[in-house]
C-alpha positions in Angstrom: -145.1 19.5 -75.1 -147.9 17.0 -74.1 -150.9 17.4 -72.0 -153.2 14.6 -70.8 -156.7 15.8 -70.8 -157.8 13.9 -67.7 -159.4 15.4 -64.5 -159.2 14.4 -61.0 -162.7 15.9 -60.4 -164.5 14.3 -63.4 -165.9 11.7 -60.8 -165.4 13.2 -57.2 -165.2 10.9 -54.3 -166.4 12.6 -51.0 -164.4 11.6 -47.9 -166.5 12.6 -44.8 -163.6 13.4 -42.5 -162.0 15.4 -45.4 -165.4 17.1 -45.9 -165.5 18.1 -42.1 -161.7 19.4 -42.2 -160.4 16.7 -40.0 -157.6 15.4 -42.2 -156.0 15.5 -45.8 -156.8 12.3 -47.6 -153.9 10.5 -49.2 -155.7 10.1 -52.6 -154.9 12.3 -55.7 -157.8 14.7 -55.1 -156.6 18.3 -54.2 -158.9 19.4 -51.6 -157.4 23.0 -51.3 -159.7 24.6 -53.9 -162.7 22.9 -52.3 -161.8 24.1 -48.9 -161.5 27.5 -50.4 -165.0 27.3 -51.9 -166.2 26.3 -48.5 -164.7 29.5 -46.9 -165.9 31.5 -49.8 -169.7 30.3 -49.2 -169.3 31.1 -45.6 -168.2 34.6 -46.2 -171.1 35.0 -48.8 -173.6 34.4 -46.0 -171.6 36.2 -43.2 -173.7 39.3 -43.1 -176.9 37.0 -42.7 -175.2 35.2 -39.9 -174.6 38.5 -38.2 -178.1 39.8 -38.7 -179.5 36.6 -37.3 -177.5 36.8 -34.2 -178.4 40.6 -33.6 -182.1 40.0 -34.1 -182.1 36.9 -32.0 -180.4 38.8 -29.1 -182.9 41.5 -29.5 -185.7 39.0 -29.3 -184.1 37.4 -26.1 -183.7 40.8 -24.4 -187.5 41.6 -25.1 -188.6 38.2 -23.9 -186.7 38.6 -20.5 -187.0 42.4 -19.9 -188.6 43.1 -16.6 -188.0 39.5 -15.2 -184.2 39.7 -14.7 -182.1 42.7 -14.2 -181.6 44.6 -17.3 -177.7 45.2 -17.0 -177.7 41.4 -17.1 -179.4 41.4 -20.4 -177.6 44.2 -21.8 -174.3 42.5 -20.9 -175.2 39.2 -22.5 -176.5 40.9 -25.6 -173.3 43.0 -26.0 -171.3 39.7 -25.5 -173.5 37.9 -28.1 -173.0 40.9 -30.7 -169.4 41.1 -30.0 -169.0 37.4 -30.9 -171.2 37.5 -34.0 -169.4 40.6 -35.4 -166.0 38.8 -34.6 -167.2 35.8 -36.6 -168.6 38.0 -39.4 -165.2 40.2 -39.6 -163.2 36.9 -39.8 -165.4 35.5 -42.5 -165.0 38.8 -44.5 -161.4 38.8 -44.0 -159.5 39.9 -47.4 -157.1 36.9 -47.1 -160.1 34.5 -48.1 -161.8 37.0 -50.5 -159.8 36.1 -53.7 -157.9 33.1 -52.4 -158.3 30.0 -54.7 -156.7 27.6 -52.2 -157.2 27.0 -48.6 -155.4 24.9 -46.0 -156.9 22.3 -43.5 -156.0 24.7 -40.8 -158.2 27.4 -42.3 -161.2 25.1 -42.2 -160.5 23.8 -38.6 -160.3 27.2 -37.4 -164.0 27.8 -38.3 -164.7 25.3 -35.4 -163.7 27.9 -32.9 -166.4 30.3 -34.5 -169.1 27.6 -34.1 -168.1 27.0 -30.5 -167.9 30.7 -29.5 -171.3 31.4 -30.9 -172.8 28.2 -29.2 -171.5 29.2 -25.9 -172.8 32.6 -25.9 -176.2 31.4 -26.9 -176.2 28.5 -24.5 -176.2 31.0 -21.7 -180.0 32.1 -21.7 -181.4 28.5 -21.6 -179.0 27.2 -18.9 -178.8 30.3 -16.7 -182.1 32.2 -17.2 -184.6 29.8 -18.7 -184.6 27.1 -16.1 -185.8 29.7 -13.5 -188.7 31.0 -15.2 -192.2 29.5 -16.2 -192.6 27.1 -18.8 -194.4 29.9 -21.1 -191.3 32.0 -20.9 -189.1 29.0 -21.6 -191.2 27.9 -24.5 -190.8 31.5 -26.1 -187.1 31.3 -25.6 -187.1 27.7 -27.1 -188.8 29.2 -30.1 -186.3 32.0 -30.4 -183.4 29.5 -30.3 -184.9 27.2 -32.9 -185.1 29.9 -35.2 -181.7 31.0 -34.4 -180.2 27.4 -34.9 -182.2 27.1 -38.2 -180.8 30.5 -39.4 -177.2 29.5 -38.5 -177.4 26.3 -40.0 -178.2 28.0 -43.3 -175.7 30.6 -42.9 -172.8 28.1 -41.8 -174.0 25.0 -43.9 -170.9 25.3 -46.2 -168.6 24.9 -42.9 -170.1 21.7 -41.5 -167.5 21.5 -38.7 -168.4 24.9 -37.4 -172.1 24.2 -38.1 -172.2 20.9 -36.3 -170.1 22.2 -33.4 -172.7 25.2 -32.9 -175.8 23.0 -33.4 -174.5 20.2 -31.0 -173.6 22.6 -28.1 -176.8 24.8 -28.3 -179.0 22.0 -29.0 -177.7 20.2 -25.9 -178.2 23.3 -23.8 -181.8 23.7 -24.9 -182.6 20.0 -24.4 -180.9 20.2 -20.8 -183.2 23.2 -20.0 -186.3 21.4 -21.0 -185.5 18.3 -18.9 -184.6 20.5 -15.8 -188.1 22.0 -16.3 -189.8 18.4 -16.4 -190.6 18.6 -20.3 -188.9 15.5 -21.6 -191.2 15.4 -24.6 -190.0 18.7 -25.7 -186.4 17.8 -24.9 -186.7 14.9 -27.2 -188.4 16.9 -29.9 -185.6 19.4 -29.6 -183.0 16.6 -29.8 -184.7 15.3 -33.1 -184.9 18.8 -34.4 -181.2 19.4 -33.9 -180.4 16.0 -35.5 -182.3 16.8 -38.6 -180.6 20.2 -38.8 -177.3 18.5 -38.5 -178.2 16.1 -41.4 -179.6 18.7 -43.4 -176.3 20.9 -42.9 -174.1 17.9 -43.7 -176.0 17.2 -47.1 -176.1 20.9 -48.0 -172.2 21.0 -47.4 -171.6 17.8 -49.3 -173.7 19.1 -52.2 -171.6 22.3 -52.3 -168.3 20.2 -52.5 -169.7 18.0 -55.4 -170.8 21.2 -57.3 -167.6 22.7 -56.7 -165.7 19.7 -57.7 -167.6 19.7 -60.9 -166.8 23.3 -61.6 -163.1 22.7 -61.0 -163.3 19.9 -63.4 -164.9 21.7 -65.9 -162.2 24.4 -65.7 -159.6 22.0 -65.8 -160.9 20.4 -69.1 -161.3 24.1 -70.6 -157.7 24.7 -69.5 -156.5 21.5 -71.1 -158.4 22.0 -74.2 -156.9 25.6 -74.3 -153.4 24.1 -74.0 -154.2 21.5 -76.5 -155.3 24.1 -79.0 -152.3 26.3 -78.3 -149.9 23.3 -78.7 -152.0 22.2 -81.9 -151.5 25.7 -83.3 -147.7 26.1 -82.3 -146.2 22.9 -82.6 -148.3 20.9 -85.1 -148.6 21.2 -88.8 -152.4 21.9 -88.5 -154.3 25.0 -88.1 -157.8 26.3 -87.1 -160.1 28.3 -89.6 -163.5 29.8 -89.2 -165.9 31.6 -91.5 -169.1 33.5 -91.2 -172.5 32.9 -92.6 -171.3 34.4 -96.1 -168.3 31.9 -96.1 -165.9 34.6 -95.5 -162.8 34.0 -93.2 -162.9 35.4 -89.8 -160.4 35.3 -87.0 -157.8 33.6 -89.3 -155.0 31.9 -87.4 -151.3 32.9 -88.3 -150.7 29.4 -89.3 -153.5 29.3 -91.7 -152.4 32.6 -93.3 -148.8 31.2 -93.6 -150.1 27.8 -95.2 -152.0 29.8 -97.8 -148.9 32.4 -98.2 -151.4 35.5 -97.3 -151.0 38.3 -94.8 -152.8 37.3 -91.6 -154.7 40.7 -91.3 -155.8 40.9 -95.1 -157.0 37.3 -95.1 -159.9 38.1 -92.9 -163.0 38.8 -94.7 -161.8 37.0 -98.0 -164.0 34.2 -99.2 -162.6 30.8 -98.2 -163.1 29.5 -101.6 -161.1 32.1 -103.3 -158.3 31.7 -100.9 -158.1 28.0 -101.4 -158.6 28.5 -105.4 -155.6 30.7 -105.6 -154.7 31.4 -109.3 -157.5 29.4 -110.4 -160.1 31.6 -109.0 -160.1 33.7 -111.9 -160.1 31.3 -114.6 -162.6 28.9 -113.0 -160.4 25.8 -113.3 -161.4 24.3 -109.9 -160.5 20.9 -108.8 -163.3 18.3 -107.7 -162.3 18.8 -104.0 -162.8 22.5 -104.2 -166.1 22.0 -105.9 -167.0 19.2 -103.1 -166.1 21.9 -100.5 -168.4 24.3 -102.2 -171.3 22.0 -102.0 -170.6 21.2 -98.3 -170.4 24.8 -97.5 -173.5 25.8 -99.5 -175.6 23.0 -97.9 -174.2 23.6 -94.4 -173.0 19.9 -94.0 -170.3 18.8 -91.6 -167.4 17.0 -93.4 -164.0 15.7 -92.6 -160.8 14.5 -94.5 -161.6 16.5 -97.5 -158.5 16.6 -99.8 -157.9 19.7 -101.9 -155.0 20.2 -104.1 -153.5 23.9 -104.3 -151.0 25.2 -106.7 -148.8 27.9 -104.9 -145.8 29.4 -106.7 -145.7 26.6 -109.1 -145.7 23.9 -106.4 -148.5 21.6 -105.8 -149.8 21.4 -102.3 -152.4 19.3 -100.7 -154.7 20.3 -97.7 -156.9 18.1 -95.5 -159.9 19.9 -94.2 -162.6 19.1 -91.6 -165.3 21.4 -90.2 -168.8 21.6 -88.7 -171.6 24.4 -89.1 -171.9 26.7 -86.1 -175.4 28.1 -84.7 -176.1 30.7 -82.1 -178.2 30.2 -79.1 -181.3 30.8 -81.2 -180.2 28.1 -83.7 -179.3 30.5 -86.6 -176.4 29.5 -88.9 -173.3 31.7 -88.2 -170.8 30.1 -90.2 -168.2 27.2 -90.1 -165.4 26.2 -87.7 -162.8 23.6 -88.7 -159.4 22.4 -88.6 -157.0 22.0 -91.7 -153.5 20.6 -92.1 -150.9 20.4 -94.9 -150.8 16.7 -96.0 -148.2 17.3 -99.0 -145.5 14.9 -97.5 -148.2 12.3 -96.7 -149.8 12.6 -100.2 -146.4 12.4 -101.7 -145.5 9.4 -99.7 -148.8 7.7 -100.4 -148.2 8.4 -104.2 -144.9 6.7 -103.8 -146.3 3.8 -101.9 -149.0 3.6 -104.7 -146.4 3.6 -107.4 -144.2 1.0 -105.5 -147.3 -1.2 -105.3 -148.1 -0.6 -109.1 -144.7 -0.5 -110.8 -142.0 -3.1 -111.0 -139.0 -1.9 -109.0 -136.5 -3.5 -111.6 -137.8 -2.4 -114.9 -139.9 0.5 -113.8 -142.9 -1.0 -115.9 -146.5 -1.4 -114.5 -146.8 -4.7 -112.6 -149.5 -7.3 -112.3 -151.7 -5.3 -110.1 -151.4 -2.2 -112.4 -151.9 -4.5 -115.5 -155.0 -5.9 -114.1 -156.5 -2.5 -113.3 -155.7 -1.3 -117.0 -157.2 -4.4 -118.4 -160.3 -3.9 -116.4 -160.4 -0.5 -117.5 -160.0 -1.3 -121.1 -162.8 -4.1 -120.8 -165.0 -1.7 -119.4 -164.4 0.7 -122.1 -164.8 -2.0 -124.8 -168.1 -3.1 -123.2 -169.4 0.4 -123.0 -168.6 1.3 -126.7 -169.0 -2.1 -128.3 -165.3 -2.4 -129.3 -162.6 -4.9 -128.5 -159.5 -5.0 -126.5 -156.6 -7.5 -126.2 -154.2 -9.0 -123.8 -150.7 -10.4 -124.7 -148.6 -12.4 -122.4 -144.9 -12.7 -123.3 -142.6 -15.4 -122.0 -138.8 -15.2 -122.7 -137.3 -18.2 -124.3 -134.0 -19.5 -122.9 -133.9 -16.8 -120.1 -133.7 -19.4 -117.4 -130.3 -20.8 -119.0 -128.9 -17.4 -119.1 -130.0 -16.7 -115.5 -128.8 -20.0 -114.1 -125.4 -20.0 -115.9 -124.4 -16.2 -115.7 -126.3 -15.3 -112.5 -129.0 -13.2 -111.3 -127.2 -9.8 -111.7 -126.7 -10.6 -115.4 -130.4 -11.8 -115.6 -131.7 -8.7 -113.9 -129.7 -6.4 -116.4 -131.0 -8.3 -119.4 -134.7 -8.0 -118.2 -134.0 -4.2 -117.9 -132.8 -4.5 -121.8 -135.8 -6.4 -122.5 -138.2 -3.9 -120.9 -136.4 -0.9 -122.8 -137.0 -2.7 -126.2 -140.6 -3.4 -125.3 -141.1 0.3 -124.3 -140.0 1.3 -127.8 -142.7 -0.8 -129.5 -145.8 0.3 -127.9 -147.8 3.5 -128.4 -150.5 5.4 -126.4 -153.0 2.7 -127.4 -151.0 0.0 -125.3 -149.7 -0.5 -121.9 -146.5 -2.8 -121.4 -145.8 -4.3 -118.0 -143.9 -7.2 -116.1 -145.9 -10.0 -114.7 -142.9 -11.4 -112.8 -139.7 -13.4 -113.4 -139.3 -13.5 -117.2 -143.0 -12.9 -118.0 -144.3 -9.6 -119.4 -147.6 -8.5 -120.8 -149.5 -5.8 -123.1 -152.9 -4.4 -122.6 -154.1 -3.2 -126.0 -157.1 -0.9 -125.3 -158.4 -0.8 -128.9 -158.0 -4.2 -130.7 -160.5 -3.5 -133.3 -158.0 -4.4 -136.0 -156.8 -8.0 -135.5 -154.1 -7.5 -138.1 -152.6 -4.6 -136.1 -152.6 -6.8 -132.9 -150.9 -9.7 -134.8 -148.4 -7.4 -136.1 -147.5 -5.9 -132.8 -147.0 -9.5 -131.5 -144.6 -10.4 -134.4 -142.7 -7.2 -133.9 -142.3 -8.2 -130.3 -140.9 -11.7 -131.0 -138.6 -10.3 -133.7 -137.2 -7.4 -131.3 -136.7 -9.3 -128.5 -135.0 -12.2 -130.3 -131.9 -10.0 -131.5 -128.8 -10.3 -129.5 -128.0 -8.4 -126.4 -124.6 -7.3 -125.0 -124.6 -7.5 -121.2 -121.5 -7.3 -119.2 -119.2 -8.5 -122.1 -121.6 -11.3 -123.0 -123.6 -11.7 -126.1 -126.6 -13.2 -125.3 -129.5 -14.6 -127.5 -132.9 -15.2 -126.1 -136.4 -15.4 -127.8 -139.9 -14.7 -126.8 -143.4 -16.6 -127.1 -146.5 -14.6 -127.2 -150.2 -15.7 -126.2 -152.9 -13.4 -127.3 -156.5 -13.2 -126.2 -159.2 -10.6 -127.6 -161.8 -9.3 -125.0 -164.6 -9.7 -124.6 -164.8 -12.6 -127.1 -162.1 -14.9 -125.3 -163.3 -13.6 -121.9 -165.9 -11.4 -120.2 -163.7 -10.5 -117.2 -160.1 -9.5 -116.7 -159.4 -12.8 -115.0 -160.9 -14.9 -117.9 -159.0 -12.8 -120.5 -155.7 -13.4 -118.8 -156.4 -17.0 -118.4 -157.1 -17.3 -122.1 -154.0 -15.5 -122.9 -152.1 -17.9 -120.7 -153.4 -20.7 -122.4 -152.3 -19.4 -125.7 -148.9 -18.7 -124.5 -148.6 -22.3 -123.1 -149.5 -23.5 -126.7 -146.8 -21.2 -128.1 -144.1 -22.7 -125.7 -145.3 -26.2 -126.5 -144.6 -25.3 -130.1 -141.0 -24.7 -129.4 -141.1 -21.0 -128.6 -140.4 -18.0 -130.8 -144.1 -17.9 -132.0 -147.2 -16.4 -131.0 -150.8 -18.1 -130.7 -154.0 -16.6 -130.5 -156.6 -18.1 -128.1 -158.8 -21.0 -129.2 -161.6 -22.6 -127.5 -160.1 -26.1 -127.5 -157.2 -24.7 -125.6 -159.6 -24.7 -122.5 -160.2 -28.3 -123.3 -156.8 -29.2 -123.3 -155.8 -27.3 -120.1 -158.8 -29.3 -118.4 -157.4 -32.5 -119.7 -154.0 -31.4 -118.2 -155.5 -30.6 -114.9 -157.4 -34.0 -114.8 -154.1 -35.7 -115.6 -152.3 -34.0 -113.0 -154.9 -35.0 -110.3 -154.5 -38.6 -111.4 -150.7 -38.4 -111.4 -150.8 -37.4 -107.9 -152.5 -40.5 -106.9 -150.8 -42.7 -109.4 -148.0 -44.0 -107.0 -150.3 -44.6 -104.0 -152.8 -46.7 -106.3 -150.0 -48.8 -107.8 -150.4 -47.7 -111.4 -146.7 -47.1 -112.0 -144.4 -49.8 -113.2 -141.0 -50.2 -114.4 -139.7 -51.6 -117.9 -136.2 -52.5 -118.8 -134.5 -51.7 -122.1 -131.5 -53.6 -122.9 -128.1 -51.9 -123.4 -125.6 -54.1 -125.2 -122.0 -53.9 -126.5 -121.7 -52.5 -129.8 -118.9 -55.1 -131.0 -120.4 -58.5 -130.1 -124.1 -57.8 -128.8 -123.3 -58.7 -125.3 -125.8 -57.5 -122.7 -124.1 -55.1 -120.3 -127.1 -53.7 -118.6 -130.7 -52.2 -118.8 -132.1 -48.7 -118.5 -135.0 -48.5 -116.2 -138.0 -46.8 -117.8 -141.2 -45.6 -115.9 -144.4 -46.4 -117.3 -147.9 -45.3 -116.4 -151.2 -47.2 -117.1 -154.3 -45.5 -115.8 -157.5 -47.7 -115.3 -159.4 -45.2 -117.2 -157.1 -43.3 -119.2 -155.1 -46.1 -120.6 -151.1 -46.0 -121.0 -150.1 -42.5 -120.9 -146.7 -41.6 -122.7 -143.7 -40.4 -120.5 -143.3 -37.6 -122.8 -146.6 -36.5 -121.5 -146.6 -37.1 -118.0 -142.9 -36.6 -116.9 -142.8 -32.9 -118.0 -146.2 -32.7 -116.0 -144.6 -34.2 -112.9 -141.9 -31.8 -113.1 -144.0 -28.9 -113.1 -146.3 -30.2 -110.4 -143.0 -31.1 -108.3 -144.0 -34.7 -108.2 -140.8 -35.8 -110.0 -138.8 -36.1 -106.8 -141.1 -38.6 -105.0 -141.5 -40.5 -108.3 -137.8 -40.6 -109.1 -137.0 -42.0 -105.5 -139.7 -44.6 -106.0 -138.0 -45.5 -109.5 -134.6 -45.7 -108.0 -135.5 -48.1 -105.1 -137.5 -50.2 -107.4 -135.0 -50.5 -109.9 -132.1 -51.4 -107.4 -134.4 -54.1 -105.8 -135.0 -55.7 -109.2 -131.3 -55.3 -110.3 -130.3 -57.1 -107.1 -132.1 -60.3 -108.5 -130.1 -60.4 -111.7 -127.1 -62.7 -111.9 -123.7 -61.4 -112.6 -122.4 -57.9 -113.1 -125.4 -56.6 -115.4 -126.0 -53.0 -114.4 -129.1 -51.0 -114.1 -129.2 -47.3 -115.4 -131.7 -44.9 -113.8 -132.5 -41.4 -115.1 -132.4 -38.7 -112.3 -133.8 -35.2 -112.6 -132.1 -32.0 -111.9 -134.5 -31.5 -109.1 -133.3 -34.3 -107.2 -129.8 -33.6 -107.7 -130.2 -30.2 -106.2 -131.4 -31.7 -103.0 -128.4 -32.7 -100.7 -130.5 -35.3 -99.0 -130.5 -37.4 -102.5 -127.1 -38.9 -101.6 -128.8 -40.4 -98.6 -131.7 -41.8 -100.8 -129.1 -43.6 -103.0 -127.2 -45.1 -100.2 -130.5 -46.3 -98.6 -131.7 -47.8 -101.9 -128.4 -49.6 -102.3 -128.3 -50.8 -98.6 -132.0 -52.1 -98.7 -131.6 -53.9 -102.1 -128.2 -55.2 -101.4 -127.2 -54.0 -104.9 -123.5 -53.5 -105.4 -122.8 -49.7 -106.1 -120.9 -50.5 -109.3 -123.9 -52.0 -110.7 -126.0 -48.8 -110.4 -125.5 -46.2 -113.0 -127.2 -42.8 -112.8 -128.1 -40.8 -116.0 -128.2 -37.1 -115.7 -128.5 -34.4 -118.5 -126.6 -31.2 -119.0 -129.4 -29.1 -117.5 -128.2 -30.2 -114.1 -125.2 -27.9 -114.5 -127.0 -24.8 -115.8 -127.9 -23.7 -112.1 -124.9 -22.5 -110.4 -124.9 -22.5 -106.5 -127.3 -25.2 -105.9 -124.8 -28.0 -104.9 -125.5 -30.5 -107.7 -121.8 -31.0 -108.6 -120.9 -31.7 -104.9 -123.9 -34.2 -104.8 -122.6 -35.8 -107.8 -119.1 -36.2 -106.3 -120.6 -37.8 -103.2 -122.7 -40.1 -105.2 -119.4 -41.2 -107.0 -117.5 -41.6 -103.8 -120.3 -44.3 -103.0 -119.0 -46.2 -106.0 -122.0 -45.5 -108.2 -121.2 -44.9 -111.9 -122.5 -41.6 -113.8 -123.6 -41.4 -117.4 -124.2 -38.2 -119.3 -127.5 -38.4 -121.3 -128.4 -36.5 -124.4 -124.9 -34.9 -124.7 -124.7 -32.1 -127.5 -128.5 -31.2 -127.4 -128.4 -28.5 -124.7 -125.8 -26.2 -123.3 -122.7 -28.4 -123.5 -120.0 -27.6 -121.1 -116.6 -29.3 -121.5 -115.5 -28.0 -118.0 -118.2 -29.8 -116.3 -117.4 -33.0 -118.5 -113.9 -32.8 -117.5 -114.3 -32.3 -113.8 -117.0 -34.8 -113.3 -116.1 -38.5 -113.4 -118.5 -39.8 -115.9 -118.2 -43.4 -117.1 -120.5 -42.9 -120.1 -121.5 -40.4 -122.7 -124.9 -41.1 -124.3 -125.3 -39.9 -128.0 -128.9 -38.6 -128.5 -130.9 -40.6 -131.0 -131.4 -37.4 -133.3 -127.7 -37.6 -134.1 -128.0 -41.3 -134.8 -130.8 -40.9 -137.2 -129.3 -37.7 -138.9 -126.0 -39.7 -139.4 -127.8 -42.8 -140.8 -129.3 -40.4 -143.5 -125.7 -39.3 -144.4 -125.8 -35.8 -142.9 -122.5 -34.5 -142.3 -123.2 -32.5 -139.1 -124.6 -35.3 -137.2 -121.7 -37.5 -138.4 -119.0 -34.9 -137.2 -120.7 -34.5 -133.8 -120.8 -38.2 -133.0 -117.0 -38.6 -134.2 -116.1 -35.6 -131.9 -118.1 -37.1 -128.9 -116.4 -40.4 -129.4 -112.9 -39.0 -129.7 -113.8 -36.8 -126.6 -114.9 -39.8 -124.6 -111.9 -41.8 -125.4 -109.5 -39.0 -124.7 -111.3 -38.8 -121.1 -111.4 -42.7 -120.6 -115.2 -42.9 -121.1 -117.5 -45.3 -122.8 -120.2 -44.2 -125.6 -123.7 -45.3 -125.7 -125.6 -44.7 -129.0 -129.3 -44.4 -128.5 -132.3 -45.1 -130.7 -130.5 -47.7 -132.9 -133.2 -49.2 -134.7 -131.5 -51.2 -137.9 -128.7 -53.2 -138.7 -127.4 -50.3 -140.8 -127.6 -47.9 -138.0 -125.9 -50.5 -135.7 -122.9 -50.9 -138.1 -122.5 -47.2 -138.4 -122.2 -46.4 -134.8 -119.9 -49.2 -134.3 -117.7 -48.0 -137.3 -117.7 -44.4 -135.6 -116.4 -45.9 -132.6 -119.4 -46.2 -130.0 -118.9 -49.0 -127.6 -122.3 -49.6 -126.5 -125.8 -49.4 -128.3 -129.4 -49.1 -127.3 -132.6 -49.4 -129.3 -135.5 -51.2 -130.8 -132.9 -53.3 -132.9 -131.6 -55.0 -129.8 -134.9 -55.0 -127.8 -137.9 -52.9 -126.7 -138.4 -51.9 -123.2 -139.1 -55.4 -121.3 -141.6 -56.3 -118.6 -139.8 -57.2 -115.2 -139.9 -61.1 -116.0 -138.7 -60.9 -119.4 -135.8 -58.6 -118.5 -134.9 -61.0 -115.7 -134.9 -64.0 -117.9 -132.8 -62.1 -120.4 -130.3 -61.2 -117.7 -130.1 -64.8 -116.5 -128.8 -66.0 -120.0 -125.1 -66.9 -120.3 -123.9 -64.0 -122.3 -120.3 -65.3 -122.0 -121.3 -68.3 -124.1 -123.3 -66.3 -126.5 -120.3 -63.8 -126.9 -117.9 -66.9 -127.7 -120.4 -68.2 -130.3 -120.5 -64.9 -131.9 
């Protein structure tokens, strides 16, 4: 059920014709109760109208007694009395007495009453008055004027009858005065009648407006009653009321049901006792109940006051609102309000709050909750002059697991990590997940630095143990950064930033360690930020250039190609190492545009070299994960005119660690262009012979770390180089040994079977002009001479 609390009488529009009873308007206004009110007002003054007619008839008889035959006067007086009695009886008819609605016909019939009265009263001025002296006629004029005034008052609620009566009788009186030679009195009579008619109409209109307002108020009262009834019967809310002593009065059944009490017995009980339940005797009141007590005591209005109630071992929540009541003298007589059971809403709000503050995968507090916990811990530390701590934990090698085995395995691994972390913390710590593979710990009391350090070591040790997930044995590690508050940060944001910087240092150290924050870390972070800003503008400002390191045949030292190496020389910072700016470019997502610039520049330069000298260009995984990279390669070859077989792209094993990115398909399309591929740093990462066999690599590059280890006689690097060479020979691939710096190393890698070498022994990275001159030499003659 639904009721719209609107009223068609809230702002009544009075139609003149409808007021007179000439027609029913086509708008939404219902005139039937208004017409019933008009008839009721006419009935209310019916006896007054009868008395006025009888008195007026008696005065007319006395005025003309002795001047005209008495039987004529008596006959007219009887006729006037009969008409007046008939009109009165009709007004007092029982069918209108209790009626709330009247038809248009009922109002129109009153016109006949006015006409009948007018006709009988028009007889004296027209039939008798014109034949007598002016003094007698003037006396008649006075009697009839009083009669018109009394009738206008008695019949004002029925303007159609009143105007008919006044119009006919006024015309008769004016006609009498004109016939007697008194035009001035006739004019005055006409003016008087007009004023009476206007006054009668205005009074009738005022009656209609008043009645319309009354009907509107009644409708609103009925609407409110229906709404309250609907409110009680169909909604979960209920009404409550107290007296001046805060005792419940007139308790609604729903209120009694909500507090599980008898509807009769609840009346007279203190409201606070009812809402306190079992806690009334032990005084264990909730803060909401204490607030309610204060509001009632101070006689203050309130709304949305939440109260917890324990009923039959179940926690319920009520929301109350109320205002104080006063009698007509202004004395306080109690409260009246509304209440509702909001337990479901409260539980939903708690669930939403939990979802907003806890990680859905691990069930641990999330970043928002950790921030709140840290802010609270810092507040307590500042209050009591103690210390708190914040640890940031980053999982080592988790990305490789997630990319190679898929996100479902990665998610289950995160759940296992969360379980282990949960076993390490006490009531003094809160462990949470920041997102991805990052976790954090809030230590509320960090007054003992040794204890904080011990916790960090236990975290690294515990998380570094093996995990069995979906029949996979997985090994990861953890890096930890620690910041102590308020020493390392006066606010939660500053402390988190300090812990993040400490974590960054742990990751730079290779992972598996923890570092505490040191002030110089901020200096390094600022240097990194400045370097990143400069790097974003380096290409546009022409600060980047390429150098080319020769790659030669291992047997005769013949030049086979160059590797293009990116260099950056800043006008203020000087020469910046690639080991410093390349990782920064990857983190800042600048590696793709930089890589494209390197590719296009290297192709354009290699096209100037004579013969079949190749150019090798390093390609980042981010470039290969973009299908559009094939078009970039094709465009670079077409614009430079370089033959595809003279371009060699070097990729690392990391490109195969992210499944589902399409990198292998991109490589296949690049091979279809005729471009050669080489696998760089083979053996240093997560090697996969499957990818090596499926992808048509031309060359495998042996990392310099193996070359240096083998030159020192270490058996493991020698065995790895032998295995890589054997694998390459079986697959029809060449092998390039990197980092060859001495004749001894050259001879060693040649003996181990490497087909090509690269390193300072054969040449450092060269500027463009020197590389171009080296490529222009006759290497065929040099080879023959050798």
